[in-house]
C-alpha positions in Angstrom: 151.9 82.9 108.5 155.0 84.4 110.1 155.1 86.2 113.4 156.3 89.4 111.6 153.2 89.3 109.4 150.8 88.8 112.4 152.4 91.8 114.2 152.2 93.9 111.1 148.5 93.2 110.9 148.0 94.1 114.5 149.2 97.6 113.7 146.1 98.1 111.7 143.8 97.1 114.6 143.3 100.6 116.0 142.1 101.8 112.5 139.7 98.8 112.1 138.4 99.3 115.6 137.7 103.0 115.1 135.8 102.3 111.8 133.8 99.5 113.5 132.9 101.8 116.4 131.9 104.7 114.1 129.7 102.3 112.1 128.0 101.0 115.3 127.4 104.5 116.7 126.0 105.7 113.4 123.7 102.8 112.9 122.1 103.3 116.3 121.5 107.0 115.9 118.0 108.4 115.8 117.4 107.7 112.1 119.2 104.3 112.2 117.0 103.1 115.1 113.8 104.4 113.7 111.0 102.0 112.7 110.1 102.8 109.1 106.5 102.4 107.9 104.9 102.6 104.5 101.6 104.0 103.3 99.6 101.0 102.0 98.3 102.9 99.0 101.0 105.2 97.8 103.9 103.1 99.3 105.5 106.4 100.6 107.8 105.6 103.5 108.0 107.4 106.8 108.7 107.1 110.5 105.6 107.2 112.7 105.8 109.0 116.1 105.1 106.4 118.8 102.2 108.3 120.3 100.2 107.3 117.1 100.5 103.7 118.2 101.2 100.9 115.8 99.0 99.8 112.9 98.1 100.9 109.4 99.2 104.6 108.9 98.5 106.7 105.8 100.4 109.8 104.6 98.6 112.7 102.9 101.2 115.0 101.5 104.2 115.1 99.1 106.3 112.0 98.6 109.8 112.8 97.4 112.1 109.9 96.4 109.7 107.5 98.1 109.7 109.3 101.4 107.2 111.7 103.0 108.3 115.3 102.7 106.9 118.7 103.6 103.7 119.5 105.4 101.0 116.9 105.6 99.2 114.4 107.8 100.1 110.9 109.1 96.8 109.2 110.0 96.4 105.9 111.9 93.4 103.9 110.8 91.8 100.8 112.2 89.6 99.6 109.4 87.1 102.4 108.7 87.8 104.1 112.1 90.2 107.0 112.1 92.8 107.0 114.8 95.2 109.6 116.1 97.0 111.8 113.5 100.2 113.8 113.2 100.0 117.1 111.4 103.3 118.7 110.7 106.5 118.8 108.6 108.3 115.7 107.4 111.8 115.6 105.9 113.1 112.6 104.1 110.4 110.5 105.8 111.2 111.7 109.4 108.9 113.9 111.4 110.5 117.3 112.1 108.0 119.3 114.0 104.2 119.3 114.5 101.3 118.2 116.6 99.9 114.7 117.3 96.1 114.9 117.7 95.1 112.4 120.3 91.7 111.6 121.9 92.8 113.3 125.1 94.5 116.3 123.6 97.6 117.4 121.7 101.3 116.6 121.8 103.2 119.4 120.2 106.9 120.1 119.5 109.9 118.8 117.6 110.5 115.2 116.9 113.0 113.8 119.4 114.0 110.2 119.9 110.8 108.4 118.7 108.0 110.9 119.4 106.7 114.5 119.0 106.8 116.8 122.0 108.4 114.2 124.3 110.9 116.6 125.9 110.3 117.2 129.6 110.6 120.9 129.2 109.9 122.1 125.7 110.7 125.6 124.5 107.4 127.6 124.4 108.4 129.0 121.0 108.9 125.4 119.7 105.3 124.6 120.7 104.0 127.7 119.0 105.9 126.9 115.9 104.6 123.3 116.0 100.9 124.4 116.2 101.5 126.9 113.3 103.1 124.3 111.1 100.3 121.8 112.1 97.6 124.3 111.1 99.3 124.8 107.7 99.5 121.0 107.3 95.8 120.6 108.1 95.0 123.3 105.5 97.0 121.4 102.9 95.1 118.2 103.7 91.9 120.1 103.4 92.9 121.4 100.0 93.7 117.9 98.8 90.3 116.6 100.0 88.6 119.6 98.2 90.5 118.8 95.0 89.2 115.3 95.3 85.6 116.6 95.6 85.3 115.5 99.3 83.7 118.6 100.7 82.9 117.0 104.1 86.6 116.1 104.8 87.8 119.4 103.4 85.6 121.3 105.9 86.7 119.0 108.8 90.4 119.7 108.2 89.9 123.4 107.6 88.1 123.6 111.0 90.9 121.6 112.6 93.4 124.1 111.2 91.5 126.9 112.9 91.5 124.9 116.2 95.3 124.3 115.9 95.9 128.0 115.3 93.9 128.9 118.4 96.3 126.8 120.5 99.0 129.5 119.9 97.1 132.2 121.9 
């Protein structure tokens, strides 16, 4: 290899470095760093808000191109025991906005980083929108249980939808 050829190759170094930097930054963005999960039954894929904790998580809602989409529910389960749940809107498997129903209360807002409502000072309108969308998601879950002839679960999620709506007052 001649010196002229080496120096000519070095002229391309800034371009290669810029491409490498862009690829590194893009791959560590919110979606690139997200931990993807999969519904054990439907195999629909999604990112679970960290406040749901880790473990088997199920999606009740639409699955478009293999990813959770639209309003619905992500529910953690430990065997037969239901764990915390996210009610809200998903887009291409990523939570957008909604409410996490925890044993000690609700986390509401937009998805940021790796959780729902994790912002130190969230916009009050964002919280109101989150509860409204969560109520609609709970109603859709109720309708799916009703269609499956599970009246008890349908009633439970309809009542939860009313509770979520009351949080906007």
